[in-house]
Backbone as a ProteinNet text record, in pm:
[ID]
protein_1_A
[PRIMARY]
MKKSVQEMAYEIIEPLAKNLGYTLIEVQYKKVPSGMELAISIDKENGVTLDDCERMSRALDKHLD
[TERTIARY]
3789.6	3689.7	3550	3460.2	3325	3243.4	3169.1	3086.1	2954.4	2901.8	2771.8	2661.4	2542.7	2427.3	2405.9	2421.7	2403.8	2504.4	2628	2730.8	2702.6	2664	2632.8	2512	2410.9	2291.7	2327.5	2411.2	2452.7	2518.6	2603	2674.2	2579	2466.6	2366.3	2277.2	2235.7	2136	2192.4	2314.4	2370.2	2372.1	2421.8	2418.5	2275.9	2185.7	2046.2	1986.1	2006.8	1954.1	2011.9	2140.9	2207.4	2151.7	2132.1	2077	1935.6	1861.8	1725.5	1722.2	1839.3	1847.1	1836.1	1856.3	1846.3	1983.8	1993.7	2112.1	2075.5	2153.5	2129.8	2185.9	2101.1	2139.5	2180.9	2102	2127.5	2068.5	2135.8	2085.3	2090.6	1978.6	1972.8	1919.9	1983.8	1936	1917.8	1791.8	1765.1	1659.3	1666.2	1570.5	1441.6	1330.2	1196.3	1117	1002.4	927	898.5	880.8	847.9	971.3	1092	1214.4	1317.4	1373.6	1472.4	1414.2	1455.7	1403.2	1518.1	1510.4	1605.7	1534.2	1586.4	1526.6	1629.7	1585.5	1676.2	1615.8	1703.7	1662.2	1726	1642.7	1691.7	1653.9	1720.5	1689.1	1713.1	1658.3	1685.2	1656	1705.9	1679.9	1528.9	1480.7	1337.6	1259.2	1326.7	1259.9	1211.5	1175.2	1131.3	980.2	914.6	769.3	736.9	611.6	566	594	577.6	608.3	755.9	843.3	986.3	1012.3	947.2	964.6	917.7	806.4	754.7	850.2	902.8	997.2	1123.1	1175	1294.3	1263	1148.4	1108.7	1097.8	1039.1	1026.6	1162.3	1253.1	1388.1	1459.3	1437.6	1501	1446.5	1318	1256.2	1332	1379.3	1447.7	1586.2	1644.6	1784.1	1805.3	1707.7	1731.3	1663.7	1590.5	1527.4	1625.2
-9187.9	-9263.3	-9225.4	-9197.2	-9155.1	-9275	-9253.9	-9359.3	-9369	-9489.6	-9510.6	-9467.8	-9448.7	-9414.3	-9523.8	-9646.7	-9760.3	-9754.7	-9723.7	-9713.3	-9597.1	-9482.9	-9367.4	-9395.7	-9461.3	-9495	-9591.1	-9690.1	-9785.9	-9713.3	-9617.6	-9543.1	-9462.1	-9419	-9345.3	-9441.7	-9548.6	-9639.4	-9730.8	-9778.7	-9877.4	-9827.8	-9705.7	-9660	-9636.8	-9592.5	-9574.9	-9708.4	-9809.5	-9942.7	-9994.4	-9979.1	-10026.9	-9957.2	-9825.8	-9750.3	-9794.1	-9846.2	-9893.9	-10041.3	-10105.1	-10245.4	-10344.8	-10299.3	-10386.7	-10410.7	-10518.3	-10546.3	-10516.4	-10432.9	-10403.1	-10518.4	-10583.7	-10699.9	-10658.4	-10571.1	-10537.8	-10402.1	-10332.5	-10208.6	-10227.4	-10204.4	-10213.1	-10082.1	-10035.2	-9919.7	-9970.3	-9987	-10056.5	-9985.9	-10014.6	-9959.5	-10040.3	-9967.3	-10026.2	-9950.2	-10003.3	-9935.8	-9787.1	-9749.2	-9609.3	-9521.7	-9577.4	-9499.6	-9581.3	-9521.6	-9589.7	-9611.9	-9722.5	-9759.1	-9796.2	-9747.1	-9784.3	-9882.3	-10003.2	-10107.1	-10154.2	-10171.9	-10221.7	-10345.8	-10427.7	-10545.1	-10535.2	-10552.8	-10549.1	-10679.7	-10705.6	-10822.3	-10786.5	-10866.5	-10854.5	-10990.2	-11005.3	-11129.3	-11147.3	-11265.1	-11300.3	-11246.8	-11196.2	-11154.8	-11010.9	-10965.1	-10827.3	-10826.8	-10732.8	-10717.6	-10600.2	-10586.8	-10473.4	-10342.5	-10343.8	-10224.2	-10186.8	-10287.3	-10260.7	-10193.3	-10243.9	-10185.1	-10040.3	-10013.5	-9876.8	-9786.8	-9836.6	-9760.3	-9725.8	-9822.6	-9799.6	-9700.7	-9716.1	-9626.4	-9482.1	-9462.5	-9326.2	-9265.9	-9347.8	-9299.2	-9259.5	-9334.4	-9306.3	-9179.5	-9153.7	-9035.5	-8907.7	-8900.9	-8781.2	-8763.9	-8872	-8866.9	-8882.1	-8931.7	-8961.5	-8867.4	-8769.4	-8676	-8583.6
-5239.8	-5312	-5260.3	-5348.9	-5314	-5264.8	-5155.8	-5099.3	-5175.1	-5182.1	-5244.4	-5148.1	-5200.4	-5117.7	-5013.8	-5054.3	-4965.2	-4849	-4878	-4773.2	-4678.2	-4735	-4650.4	-4561.9	-4617.9	-4540.3	-4427.2	-4455.8	-4352.7	-4235.7	-4265.4	-4160.4	-4072.5	-4129	-4052	-3973.6	-4039.5	-3983.2	-3875	-3891.1	-3798	-3653.9	-3625.6	-3485.9	-3433.8	-3520.8	-3479.1	-3438.2	-3520.5	-3491.2	-3359.9	-3343.8	-3222.1	-3098.1	-3105.5	-2992.8	-2956.3	-3054.9	-3030.3	-2990.2	-2986.3	-2945.6	-3059.3	-3181.8	-3298.6	-3359.3	-3433.9	-3514	-3658.3	-3724	-3865.6	-3947.5	-4022.7	-4102.9	-4243.2	-4305.5	-4445.7	-4480.5	-4569.9	-4629.2	-4780.1	-4846	-4992.2	-5048.1	-5153	-5227.4	-5369.2	-5409.2	-5535.4	-5618.7	-5747.2	-5842.9	-5835.8	-5826.3	-5829.6	-5935.6	-5978	-6084.3	-6059.2	-5933.6	-5904.2	-5880.8	-5892.1	-5871	-5795.3	-5690.9	-5607.9	-5468.6	-5405.5	-5274.7	-5181.6	-5058	-4955.1	-4863.3	-4854.7	-4770.6	-4669.8	-4546	-4442.9	-4378.1	-4323.9	-4247.3	-4109.9	-4006.8	-3869.5	-3799.7	-3687.8	-3607	-3461.7	-3374.1	-3231.2	-3167.7	-3046.3	-2974.3	-2961	-2982	-2977.5	-3096.9	-3200.5	-3323.2	-3322.9	-3440.9	-3464.3	-3483.2	-3417.5	-3430.2	-3523	-3555.6	-3635.2	-3561.5	-3429.9	-3349.9	-3360.5	-3364.6	-3382.1	-3516.9	-3620.5	-3754.1	-3755.6	-3690.7	-3683.9	-3605.8	-3496.4	-3414.5	-3493.8	-3568.4	-3650	-3761.5	-3824	-3932.6	-3884.3	-3768.3	-3714.6	-3681.7	-3630.6	-3601.2	-3730.4	-3836.1	-3964.8	-4029.5	-4011.8	-4072.4	-4036.3	-3914.6	-3865.5	-3926	-3976.8	-4021.8	-4171.9	-4244.2	-4385.4	-4483.5	-4438.2	-4532.2	-4588.9
[MASK]
+++++++++++++++++++++++++++++++++++++++++++++++++++++++++++++++++

């Protein structure tokens, strides 16, 4: 059975998030007016900061292009 983009993305993102100390909450691959968008939600003890989001985004850049 072929995996969806969302499932494949989850398999890539979950270990990255874990290695950075985050819990991956959700992965969404959805249609938006400009095309398709991959959105993720992460969490960590004491909450997620903007710096955490930037750190996760930079880690993803290397793996999702």
